[in-house]
N, C-alpha and C positions, 0 to 999 in steps of 0.2 A: 695237077698239083694238089698236094694234100690240103684239105680245107682247114682253115684255122679253127673252125668250130669243133673239130675232132678233139682238140686239146681239152675242151670243157667237159667231154664225156668220160675222160679217164677217171678212174676211181682214185679216191684219196688214199694214200698209203700211210698206215699208222703202225709204228713199232711199239705203241703203248700196250702194256699188259693190263691196265686198269680201265681203259676207255671203252670197253666193249658194252654194247647195248644190253639193257635188261631183258630184251626179248629172248635171249638164250636161256634165261632162268625159267621163263613162263613157257615151258615146253608143251603144255597142253594146248596152246594156241596153234600149234603147227602139226601138219602131217609130215611124214618123212619117207624118203626113198633112198636106198643105199646101194652103192656099188663098191668095187674094190678100193678105190681111193677117195670116195666122196660120200657125204651124207647131205642130201638136199632137204631143207626145211621149207615148206610152202603152205599157202593157205587157199587161195582161189585159183591157182594155176591149174590148167588141164593136165591130165596124165600124159597126153602126147607131148606137151611142152616140156614137162619134167623128164620124160624119156629122152627127148632130143637133147636137153641140157646135159644129162648124165652121159649120153653117148659122145657128145662133142667134148665134154670135159675130160673124159677118159682118153679120147683121141689126142687132145691137146697135151695132156700130161705125158703120154708116151712120146709124142713128137718133141716136146721141150727137153725132156731128160736125155733123149737120144741126141739132139742137135748140140746140146751144151756139154755132152760127154759124161753126163751124170747117170747113165743107165744102170750101173751096178748099185746105185744108192736108192733104195726104194723108200722114199720119204714118208709116204702117206698111207701105207697099207693098214687096213683093218682098224686097230684101236687108235691109230694115228691119222685117221682119215680127215681130210679137209672138210669144212662145213660151208655150205652155201645157203644163206637165208634169202628167200625170194619173196619180197613184198608184193602186194597186189597192184600197187600204183605208186606214183611219185609222192603223193600226199602222205600215204602211210609210211613210206620210207623216210621222208623228211621229218615227220612227227617223231618217229622212233629214234632216228640217228642224230637229229639236230644238225643235219648237213645243209649246205647252201643249195639253192634251187637248181644250179647247173650240175650238181654232183650226180653221177650215174651210179655211184655206189661207194663203198668203203672197204678197205682190206685191213685186217689185223694180223700182221705177220706172226707174232708170237703165239697166236691162238689158231692159226690156219683157218681164218674165217673171212668169208666174203659176204657182204650184205649188199643187195641190189634189188631191182624191182622189174616187173613185167612191162613190156611195151617199148623197149629200146631197140631200135633197128640195128644198132651197132654192137649189141651185146655179144652175140655168138662169135662174130668174126673179129672183134676188136677188144672189147672190154675184158671178156673172159680170159683169152690167152695172155693178154697184157698183164693182168693182175696175178694170174697163176704163176707167171714167170717171175714176178717180183718175189713171191713167197718162196718158190723153189730155190732161186738163186741166193736169197738171204738166209734160208735155212742151211744152205751148204756153207757159205762163207762166214756166217754169223751176223746177228742183227746190229751189232755196235761197231762194225768195221766202217771207218770213214772213207767215203769214196766221192769223187766228183759226180754231179748229177748225171752227166752224159753216160756214165757206165751203167748205173742202175736203170735209167730210162732207155738207153740204147739196147740193152739186153731184152727188156720187155717189148720194146717196139719191134725188135727183130723177129719176134714170134707172132706178130700180127700179120699173117700171110695176106690178108685182103688189102692191107695198106702198104706192104713192104715195097712192091714194085713202084708205086707212085712216090714213095719216099726216096727210093734210090734214084729215080729220075730227077727229082728236085735237087738232091745232093749233087748230082752230076752238073745240073744247070748252075748251081751256086759256085762250084769249083771252076767250071769253064768260064764263068763271068766274073770270077774273082770276088764273089760276094759272100763267101762262107765266113764263119767265125773261126779265127785262128785257134788251133788246138790249145795253145797256152792260155787263151782267154776263156774258151768254153770250159776248160778244166777248173777254172776258178768259181764256176757257178754251183751254188747249192740250192738255188731256187730261181724261178724265172721272174724277172722284173718287167716293168713296162717297156724297157729298151730292147728286149729280146723277143723276136717273133716266134711264137711256139712252133709254127710249121717248119721254120728254118732249123730251130733247135732239134726237134724230133727227127727230121730228115738226116741231119748231120750225125746225131747220136746213133741212130739205127745203122747208118752206113759205116760208121767207125767199127761197130761190133761185127757187122757182116765182113768187113775187111779183115779183122783179127781172126775170125773163124776161118776165113779163106786162106790166110797166111800159114797157119800151123794146124788147121783142122780141129776136130773135137778134142784130141789128146792135148793139143797145145792150150786150148781154152780151159781144159780141166786142170792142167798144170798151173796156169795163171790163177784160177780160182782157188786151188790148194794153197798157193803162196799167200793169197789174200786171207784165207782162213787161218793160216799159221802166223799172221801178224806182219807180213812183209808190206812195206809201203807200196801203194798201187803203182807208182812210177817205177820203182825198182823191180816190181813183179813184171811189169810190161817189158822193161828193158832186158830182163833176164830171159824170159820165155821167147820174146819176139826179136831180140837182138837189135833193138833200136839203140842208137847212141844218145838220142835226145828226143824231146817232144817235137822239135822241128824236123828231125829225121823221120819220125813216125808220120808227121803231117805230109811230108813230101811223098812218102811211099803210099799213103792213103789216097792222095790226089792222083798219083800214077795209076793206082788200081781202078779208080772211078773213071778215068779217061781212056782206059784201054779200048 
C-alpha cells in the first residue's frame, strides 16, 4: 500500500511568475552542468550525482512526452531548457525558498524551474518525474486552464514508475471494497483537506489517468489535451474523446477496467 508519508515529499506546484527565489539571480553561487533539455545548478553535489540526475531527467523527459503523446512537441530544447536548482541540504533549501519543513522542493511552471536538495531517497524515482510531468502537461495545455485536482495529480503520479504498481493495487482494493471516492466527488476537489486520505486520493487519481490512456492510447490523450488547450471544458473534452455519457458512466468503466 502506498505510504501516506509520500504525499509530504511531493513538491509544491507554483504557477506564479513572481515568486521565484533570488538564488537564480546570484548565479555566481552555482556551478552548472547542461544537457539537451536541462541546466542543473549545484553547489556541493558530487559530479557523479549531477551526472546521474541529468541522465535520469533526460530519460524521464523522453518517457513522459512519449507516453502522453507529446513527442512531436520538443518543449525544453536548448534556450528553453528547464532549470534544476540543487541545494546542499534541507536547511539551505528552506532558508532560500521559505518552504515548510516537509517540502521536498518547489516547482515554478512558468519558469520551468525545480528547486530541491540533496539527500532525498525518493527524489530520482518519485519527486523528479512527478514534477517534470506537471510542467510538461501544463506547458502544453496552458497554465490557467481550470481542472480538478485529480487530473493534474493523476497525470504526474502516473509517471512515477516506482510507485505506480502499488497505487494501482490500492485503487483495485478500494474499488473491490467499495471504499473509493466517487468520481463526481473527487472532481470537486481543488485541494486535499483533512477528510481526504492522500494515499487514497493519489491512488485513485493515478488509476483514472492510466485508465484513460489505456482506453484511447497516446493519440486519445493528446486529443483530450488539445481540447483542454483550446478552452474546452474538461468534462466535455472527456466525453468527446472517450465517448462517456456522464461521469457515472466513466466511473463504471473505470471500475470495470480495474477489476478485470
